[in-house]
N, C-alpha and C positions, 0 to 999 in steps of 0.2 A: 429705769434710771431716775435719779432724783433731780427735780427741777431746782435750778439755782434760785435762791431768794435772799442772797447776801451780796453786798457791794464789795469792792476791793478793800476799801478802808475797814469795813466791818470784819472781813476775813483776816486782815492784817492784825487788827486788834485782838481777835479771838486767838490767832496763832501765837501772838506774843504772850498774852495771858495764859494760854494753855500750856505753853512750853515752861513758863515760870512756875505754874502750879504743879505740873508734872515733875519738874526737876526738884522743887521743894519737897514733894511727897516721896520721891525716890532716892534723893541724895544720901549717900552712905554717911557722910559726916553730919548730917542733920539729926542729931540724937535727941533734940528737945521735942516735947509734945508727945502725946499719946499715939500709939500705933494706929488707932481708928482714925485719928485726925490726919495722919500722914496718908492713910489709904484713901480717905475722902479727898484730900488735895490731889492725889495722883489720878483718881477717877474723874474729878471735875476737870483736871487739865487734859486728860485723854479725850473727854467729850468735846471740849472746846477745840482741841486739835482736829478731831474728826470732822466737826462741822466747818472748820476753816478749810480743810483739804477738799471736802465734798462741795462746799458752797451752799449747803442746804441745812437749814435749821428747822427741826420739827415743830418747835414752839411757834416760830414765825408762820409755818404752814397752818397750824391749828387756829391761830388768831387772824390769819389773813394779811399779815405784815410782809412786806418785801422792800428791801433796800437796794435790790439789784436793778441797775439801769441797763436797759437793752440797747 
């Protein structure tokens, strides 16, 4: 199991940004921009949503950062 290293505020910000990026990348009416750009937005949003759901950020782990308050 992944150890939590994100605070509630951190997770809320990640979830909000992740949902926005994912929606921007996958929205059918969003015809502007290149296909690669939309795929990149969707992937970035998915990663942010995943880290928000799990409460674990691999970059935080690698750098020894933790915003989680026990």
